[in-house]
N, C-alpha and C positions, 0 to 999 in steps of 0.2 A: 523193283525191277518196276523198268523204263515200258516205254507202249510208246507204240511208235502206228499209225495207219497207214496200212502196209494191201491192195489189194484186197477193200474193201473189208478187213479182219483189225482189230486193236491188238496190235500183235504186241507180246511182251520179250524183254531182252534185254541181257544184262553185260553190260559195256565196263572192263578196268579203265578204258582209257590214256594216255600217253602217248607218250611218241613207235612205239615198237611197233614195225615191222604186227601185219594184222593176221591173228589166227580166228577160225572161228568153227566154232563147234555144233551139230546134230545131233540132238538122241535117239533112243532109240523110246520103239515102241513099249507103249506103259510108263515111259521115263520123262523128267522133261527136264533145264538147263541146271540144275542142283547134281547132276548125273556126275558134272564135269568140274566140277569143284577141285579135286585131287587134280587137275591140272591149270587149272585158274591157278592152285596156288602157286602151282611149278613154275610157270612161267610168265604169268604178269609182270616180274622185275625188265622181263628184256622184249616181253613182245605185246602188244595192244590183244586181249580178248576178249573173246564177241561167244557168249552161249545167249542160246533163246528157246521158249515152247511153241517148240511145232502145235498147228495143228490138231486140233481137241484134248492137247494139254495143257499142263498146267496151267499158266494163264491167260493163253491164248486158244479162242473155242469159235468151232466154226458153224454157220449156216446151212452150210450146203454139203454135199457129198464132194469127193476133191483128187485127189493122183499123185502122185508123188513128183511128178513136175510140176502140177499145180506149186506147190512143196518147195519144189526147186525153185520155182520164182518166188513166193514170197520172202524165200533167202536174198535172190537178188537184190526185190524191195530194199530190205532192211540193208542192205550194202548199198545202194544209193543213197539212204538217207544217212546213214553213217558219212556222207562222203567218203566209201571204201575203195578207193578203183580196184585194187586188185589182192588178194588174200589167200594164205595154205586155208583150204577150205578142207575141216575131217568131223567125222561122221559113223558113228556105234551102230549096226544096222539099219534099221527103217534109215540112220541118219547119214546112213554110206549109202542109201538107195537114193537116197534128195541129191545126196552129192556130187555123185555117176552121173546122174541128169542135168546137174548142174554144170558140171565142163562138157557135156554134149553139148547144152544148150547153149550156151558161153565158156566157152574156153579163156578167152581174153581175159579173162575175170579171175580166174584158175591159176594163181603160181604152185601148188602145188598140192595130194590129197592127201590126207590120213586118213584109211580106210580101217576102221576095228568092227571085226566083227562083223563083216555082212557079208555082199555077193550079188551079183548082177540080175541072177534068173528067179522064176517064181518058184513056190510055197512047194518043196519035197509034196510030189505026192503021196504018202507015207503015211504025214505028218495033215494034212489037210482034216481030212477026219475029225480026227483028236481037237484039232485049235474049234473046231466047228462044237465041238460038244464043250468047252472049254467056254467059248462065247456066248452058249442056251442058257448054261449054267448060269453066266451073269448076269445074264439080262433079266433072268426071271427071278433068282436070289440074292442078286450083290455080289461083291465080291467074296464073301468070306471064306465058302465053300472052296472057294477054287483058288485061294492066296497061295498057297506054302506047293502045290502044283507049278503055280507062273513063277514063281519064286525060284523055284528050284529049275527054274526051263532057264529063266536071266539071268540070277544072282549063284546059284548056287547053293550050297550047305551053307546055315548061319541065321544067324534068327532075323527077321529085316521092321522093325516095329517102324518105322519112318513110312519106311513104301508102302507099307498095310493101309496104314491111316490115311494117307494120301491117292491110295487105289478107292477108298469107302467113299473121297468128296466125290468122283469123279462123277460126271451126267455117262445117265446112259448113252442116251441120244449120239453123245460127244464117243464112249466111248463103241458105240458101234459104228460108228462112221467113220475113224481112226481101224476100227478093225476089215471093214471091207479095204479101205483102200489097201491097205498090207497085205488080204489076201487074195487083191487081183489086180494086182502090177503089174505093167507089163515087163516080157522079158531084155535085157539088151545086152547078155552074154556077143550079140553079133556087130555088134557097134563098140565094144572093148578101142579098138584098135586104131578108132579115131579119138581116145586120148591119149595126149601125147606131155602132158603133167609130167614131173616125178610124181614118185606114188610109192606114200610108207605103207603099207599092208600089216595089222596087227590083227594076230585071229589066237585068241584059249586053244590049248590043246581036247580043254575038255568041256568045250562048247558045245550041246546036244541040240540045240537051236540051228545053227550053219558050221559043220562039220570044215575043217581044214581044207578041205577036198576044193572045196570054193573060193577061198585062201588062195592056193592056188593057182585055178585055171584066172584068176585078177593078177595075180606074178608073170602068169603068160603070155595072157593078150593083153593087158595095157599096153599101147605100145610107148612108151613116155617110159624111163629107167623107173623100175620096180626095187623098194625091196623086200621082202618077207617076213619078219621078227614073229616066231611063235612062243606063246608064251605059257611055261611047262604049268596044269593045273587049274588054268583056267578059264571061267564058265563063256556065259553069252559074254555078260559085262563086266570084259578083262579089264576095262578102264579104272573101274570105278573098287574093284572085287583084289586085283591087283595091283595097285597106281604105281608103286616104287618100280618095274622089269619095265612098264608103259611108259612109264612120265622117261625114265632115261634110254630108251627106241623117239621118243618125240623129239628131247634134244640131241639124238644126237644126230635126227636128223635133219633137225633147224639148223644148228652146226656148219653142219653141210652144205647147205639148198643155202645162206648168205657167205659158205667159200665159189661155188657156180661163180 
């Protein structure tokens, strides 16, 4: 992993390099750049693919509270560092939160959006208390007592020792700051009409964290041309657990984009 000093942070990122058109992916909460490895493998022959660790996760630590507007500015700073004027900006869940905000902050830098299992609004009220309890347990006892529940929400059924090991190493203060950012995010639904970039919206039908109706809202309210692809049976991290249909949708979208 490479490092860059961005907005006072040692930001960790991976850049495949090459002369292909750039595609940048931003990960979800409790994940890191590696969740996009299936997309890096699938796309790097024809595209310059960049993945990075957002504040609080992987190799990027934050000393202060932050919000997703700050994260969007981090990504803009990374683009500047890499000499990328415009890119296709992709994000899963919280990566989508910051991608939407980047499109509002600097629309001229966004060639297109790939929005995976994400939304524009705040956390559903009926989930807030339960998530708060998970946070309290994590802060008191570490991730082990709640990791199966959290993995079920993000990754669905299965064995996830790699992610359990990463969560065990996650600093509690970093987790807490990132959790506050997630739960305190603002609602940008009323500004979706300002986004004119072509957008591919991908959403798992078995996503229990963000319902498909939120993806339909993105499709209906973003002003630019939008395509919604649902992935049958996929949980929240559809790009990781159901990479083949997700990659197929992304490849089709990027091919159509280059033909415009």
